[in-house]
C-alpha positions in Angstrom: -15.8 -25.6 5.7 -19.4 -26.4 5.0 -22.0 -24.0 6.5 -25.8 -23.7 6.0 -25.6 -19.9 6.3 -25.2 -18.6 2.7 -23.8 -15.3 3.9 -20.9 -17.2 5.6 -20.3 -19.5 2.6 -20.0 -16.6 0.2 -17.9 -14.3 2.5 -14.3 -14.0 3.4 -12.7 -13.2 6.7 -10.8 -9.9 6.4 -9.6 -9.8 10.0 -10.6 -9.2 13.6 -11.2 -5.7 14.9 -11.4 -5.4 18.7 -11.7 -9.2 18.7 -14.7 -9.2 16.4 -14.5 -11.2 13.2 -15.0 -9.0 10.2 -16.1 -10.5 6.9 -16.9 -9.3 3.4 -19.4 -10.9 1.1 -18.2 -12.0 -2.3 -20.7 -9.8 -4.0 -18.6 -6.8 -2.7 -16.2 -7.6 -5.6 -19.0 -6.6 -8.0 -19.2 -3.3 -6.3 -15.5 -2.7 -6.6 -15.7 -3.6 -10.3 -18.6 -1.1 -10.7 -16.5 1.6 -8.9 -13.6 1.0 -11.2 -15.7 1.0 -14.3 -17.5 4.2 -13.3 -14.3 5.9 -12.6 -12.7 4.8 -15.9 -15.8 5.5 -18.0 -16.0 9.0 -16.6 -12.5 10.1 -17.6 -11.0 7.2 -19.5 -8.0 7.0 -17.1 -6.7 4.2 -15.0 -6.1 6.8 -12.2 -9.8 7.5 -12.0 -10.6 3.8 -11.9 -8.2 3.3 -9.0 -9.6 6.3 -7.2 -13.1 4.9 -7.6 -12.0 1.6 -6.0 -10.2 3.5 -3.2 -13.2 5.6 -2.5 -15.5 2.6 -2.3 -13.0 1.0 0.2 -13.0 4.2 2.2 -16.8 4.2 2.3 -16.9 0.6 3.5 -14.2 1.5 6.1 -16.7 4.1 7.3 -19.4 1.4 7.4 -17.1 -0.8 9.5 -16.6 2.1 11.9 -20.4 2.6 12.1 -20.9 -1.2 12.8 -18.1 -1.1 15.4 -20.0 1.7 17.1 -22.9 -0.7 17.6 -20.7 -3.7 18.5 -18.6 -1.9 21.1 -21.6 -0.2 22.7 -23.2 -3.6 23.0 -20.1 -5.0 24.5 -20.2 -2.4 27.3 -23.6 -3.9 28.2 -22.3 -7.5 28.2 -23.6 -8.3 24.7 -21.0 -9.8 22.3 -20.9 -9.5 18.6 -20.5 -12.7 16.5 -19.3 -10.9 13.5 -19.5 -7.8 11.3 -20.5 -8.7 7.8 -20.0 -6.2 4.9 -22.5 -6.5 2.1 -22.9 -4.3 -1.0 -25.9 -2.6 0.7 -24.0 -1.9 3.9 -22.9 -3.7 7.0 -24.5 -5.8 9.8 -23.2 -6.2 13.3 -24.6 -9.6 14.3 -25.1 -9.4 18.1 -25.3 -12.5 20.3 -28.3 -11.5 22.4 -31.7 -11.3 20.7 -33.6 -9.2 23.2 -32.3 -6.1 24.9 -33.7 -3.8 27.5 -35.1 -0.7 25.8 -32.5 1.7 27.2 -29.7 -0.7 26.0 -31.3 -1.1 22.6 -31.5 2.7 22.3 -27.8 3.2 23.1 -26.7 0.4 20.8 -29.0 1.6 18.0 -27.8 5.2 18.3 -24.1 4.3 18.5 -23.6 3.6 14.8 -25.2 6.8 13.5 -23.3 8.8 16.2 -20.0 7.4 14.8 -21.1 8.3 11.2 -22.0 11.8 12.3 -18.7 12.2 14.1 -16.8 10.9 11.0 -18.7 13.3 8.8 -17.7 16.2 11.1 -14.1 15.2 11.1 -14.0 14.7 7.4 -15.8 18.0 6.7 -13.3 19.8 9.0 -10.3 18.3 7.0 -12.0 19.1 3.7 -12.6 22.7 4.8 -9.0 23.0 5.8 -8.1 21.8 2.4 -10.6 24.2 0.8 -13.2 21.9 -0.8 -16.1 20.4 1.1 -18.0 19.7 -2.1 -18.9 16.2 -3.2 -16.4 16.7 -6.0 -13.4 16.3 -3.7 -12.4 12.9 -2.2 -12.7 14.1 1.5 -15.8 16.2 0.8 -17.5 13.2 -0.9 -16.6 10.9 1.9 -17.9 13.4 4.4 -21.2 13.8 2.6 -21.4 10.0 2.3 -21.0 9.6 6.1 -23.6 12.2 6.7 -26.0 10.4 4.4 -25.2 7.1 6.0 -26.1 8.5 9.4 -29.3 10.2 8.3 -30.4 7.2 6.2 -29.9 4.8 9.1 -32.1 7.0 11.3 -35.1 6.5 9.2 -37.8 5.0 11.5 -38.0 1.6 9.7 -36.6 -1.8 10.4 -34.0 -3.1 10.1 -32.4 0.4 10.2 -31.2 2.0 13.4 -34.1 4.4 13.4 -36.5 1.5 13.6 -34.6 0.1 16.5 -34.7 3.6 18.2 -38.4 3.7 17.6 -38.9 0.2 19.1 -36.8 1.2 22.1 -38.9 4.3 22.6 
């Protein structure tokens, strides 16, 4: 299908979550190749390459959860989400409504980081139970990544969530 939106023409549908189309941009394949190469070059093993790819997929699953936080909070306020698009730099929940009341925008903007903070807490808990919360362990690294995702998104600059919180304020 022809489309004028380059993000759509270079992205693939990976399914629907809560009725929201979820797509991944073709450039994401480069990120997976980089993760495999990094894993392999560090140890010279196929296992490390596969673990690098699995970790990158887990990170982007966390990004999807973050974006679902925004989308489902918006839905509570009657705002639908056209799609969630995954890009190598992160994800975007494309909401239908352009202008929101400040209190609604605040809730929608905070929902994603709250999900990331909660994921970090759950992952840190499981990593602690397993005895390694360091970034050297899979769960520890994923927990630290989610914590970083939440904090980074709260920077008070657009288009990040912190910029939207600032605008709502």
